[in-house]
N, C-alpha and C positions, 0 to 999 in steps of 0.2 A: 399358239404362240410358243416359241422356244424359250427355255429357261435362260435367264441372265446368269453368267458365271462369275462368282467372286473368287479370285485366285490369289493366294498368298504364297509366293515361292521365294523363300528367303535364302537364295544361294549365295549372295554376295555379302550379306551382313553377318558379322560374327556374333550371332545370338545363340542362346542356349536352347530355345524352343521356338516352334512356329505355332501360331494361333490363327484360326479362321472362325468367324462367327456369322451366321445368318439365321433367320428364324428357322428353327428345326435343325440347325447344324451349329454346334459350338464345340470345337475340338481343339485340343492342344497336343502337339506332337514333338517328341524329343528323341534324338537330335534332329535338327533340320537338314543336316548334311553329313555324309560319310566320305572320308578320304582314306581308302584302304590300299593295301598292297597284296599281291598274289603272284604265284608262279604258275606256269603252264601245267595243266593236268592236276590242278588242285581245286578245292572247294572252299569258298569263304562264306562264313555264316555270321549274320548280325541280327540285332533286335531293335525294333522301333517301339517306343512307348507311346501309346495313344490314350488320351484322357478325354472323357465326355464331361465338359464343363456345365452342361445343362442338367436340370433336375429330372427331366424326362428321359426315357430310354432313347437310344439312337441306333440306327442301322447305317453302316458305312460300306461303300464299295472301295476295293483296293485293286489297282492295276499298274502296270508299267507304261512308260511313254519315253520316246526320245525327246531331246530338247535342244534348242539353240539359244544363244544369247543375243539380245538386241543391242543396238548402239548405245542405248541409255542404261545398259547393264540390267535390263529386265530379262525375262525368260519366256520362250514360246515352246509349248509342248505340242507334239504330234503323235497321233495314234498309229499311223502307218509306220512300218519299219523304215528308218533312214538308211541310206547306203552304208554298209559296214556296221550296222547296229549289232550290239552284243546282247540285246534283250532276249534272244533265244537261250542264252546261258542262264537266265534268271528264273528262279522258282520262288513263288510266294506261298505263304502258309495257307491262305484260302482267299477267295475273291470277295467274300462278304464277312463282315463282323458285326456283332450286336453288343452294344455296351449299355449297362444300366445307367440310370441317372447318377452323375458324379463318379462313374466307374472308370477304371484304368485297366488296360490289357497290355501285354508284351507280345508284339507281332513279329514273327520271324520271317526272314528271307535269306536266300543263299544265291551265290554266283558260282556256277560250275565252269571253270576255265578249261577249254579244250586242250588237248596235248600238243597240237601242232600250231599254236598261236605264237606269233613273234612278239617281241617286246613292244609295248605300246600302252594304251589305256582304254578301258571299258567305261563308258559314261551312259547313265540313264536316270530317269526320274521314277519315283514311286508316288502315284497319285492317290490320295485319300479323299473321298468325296461323300457327301450326303446322298443316301439312296433315293430320297424323294425330295423334289424341290418344294420349298415353302412359297407362300405368296406374300410379297411386300406391298404395302399400301403407300402410294405416292399421290396424295390428293384423291382424285377420282380414278386414278390409274392403278390397276392391280397387276403386278409383274411377278411371274414365277422367278424365284431366286434359288440357286444352288450354291453350295459351298465346296471349296476345294483347298487342300494343302498339298504342295509338291515337295517331296524330300529328294534331294539331289545326291546321287551316288557316283563317286569316282573310284575306280579300281585300277591302280597302276600295275601292269603286267611285266614281270621280270625286270629288265634293266631300263624300262621306259622312264623318261625324264623330260622335263622342260629344258629348252635351250633358248634363253631370252637374249635378244639382241637389242641394244638401245640405239635408236636412230638419231636422237638428238633432242635439244631443248625446245620447248614450246610454251606458250602462255595461253591459258583457256579461262573461260568464265564458269565458275562453279558456285551455285547458290547465290548468284548476283555479284560475286567478287572475283577479281582476276588473281589466278594462282599459277605458279610454275607447274609444268607437266612434262613428261617424257613420253615419246612415241616408242613403244616396245613391241618387237616382233617375236613370236614364239616359233623357232625353227626346230623344236623338238617334237617328241611323239607323246607327250603327256602335258596336262595343263600346269601352269605355274602361277605363283602369286608373289608380288614384290613385298619386301619388308626392308627394314634397315634403320640406321641411326644417322640422321642428317641434321645439319645446322647451317645457318647462313645469316647474311645481313642484307638489308634493303638500301635504297639510295640515301636514306636519312641516317644510316649507320645503326639502325635498330636491329638487335639480334633476335633470331627466332629458331625454334626447333621445327623440323618439317617431317611429317609422317606420310610415307607413300601409301596410296590406296591399295588395298589387297584384293581387288576384284580378280576373278579367274581370267587368265589369258589362255585360250584354247590353242592347240597346235595349228599352225598356219595362219593365225590371226594377228592383226596389228591393233593394239589398244593404247589408249592414253592412260598413263599412270599419274594421278594427281599428287602433287606434293603440298599437303595442307599445312599452313603455318600455325604456330601457337606460341604463346609466351607463358610464363608462370602465372600470370593474372588475367590472361585473355585467350580464350579458345578460338576466337573468330576475329583476329586482327586484320586491318587493311594494309596491304603492302604498298610501298612506293618503289616502282621499278626504275632502273634495273635492279635485279636481285641476284646475289651469288649464293649458290648452295653447294656444300661440300659434305663428304661423309662416305659411308659404305652402304651399298645396296646388297640385299641378300635374297636368294630364292633357292628352294630345294637345298642342296649342299654347296651352292655356289656363292661367291662374293665378288663384287667389283667396286672399285673406287669411283666416286663421282665428284667432279669439280666443274660446275657449269655456271654460265652467266645467262640469265633470262631477261630479255629486253622488254 
C-alpha cells in the first residue's frame, strides 16, 4: 500500500510559519515563502528554520520540486523538471537531516543564477518530508501516512516584474457570500500580488472597506482577485448589490485607480 500524503503548502496565506503533523512527523518551518531578487551571474543564499515539535527524534528528507497553482489557489508539486525549470540552479545543504526531540536547525540553500539568463523569475518549491511513513488507525483500517511541508521560493531576476492588466468587474461566491471580484491577467515575466486601499457602498447605502486578495498571479495567467468587504464592527458583512468600489490598487511598484460598479 502506498503512503497517504498530508501536504501543507501555505503559499497564498500570509503566515509566519508552516506546520505539518502526522504520527512520526511534527515539524514547524519558517518562513513558509521566500520572495527574493537577484542579478544574472550571482548567488543568493537563504536559511530555513526547521523545528521538530515532537518529543522523539525525527529524520527528514529535503528536496526541490517544481509547482503549479490550481484554480482554487492550492499547489501541485512535480518531481520531474518542468519546461524551463530553474531547479538545476538550486543547491541544498544536504538531502537528509536529523533533529532531536523539540530541536531546531537552520537549513541553508542557495540559488546560483547563470550569467546568460534574461530578466524573469525563478520559481520552485523546497519539500521537507518525514523519512518514514507512520501508520494511522481509522477503525479497522491501518493507513501509512507521510507528512510534508512545501516552502515556496520566488527569485526575480534582473528587471523581471509583473504587468497586471485588469479585464473588468465580476461577482463571485466566496465562502457562501457574493463578493466583488476583478479578472486580472499577468502579462509580465514575474508573479504579482494585488493590494490597495478601497472603499465603497452597496445598494442600501452602507459603506464598506474592501481588501483585495493577495494570491500570487503567475506570468501568463488570468486570476480572480476577490474584494472582501468589512466594516468597523463586522468582518463578514452581507452586501446588497449593485456595489460601487473606488480607490487605488497596487502591485510591485505600480498603482492604478479603480472605480467600478458590480451588479
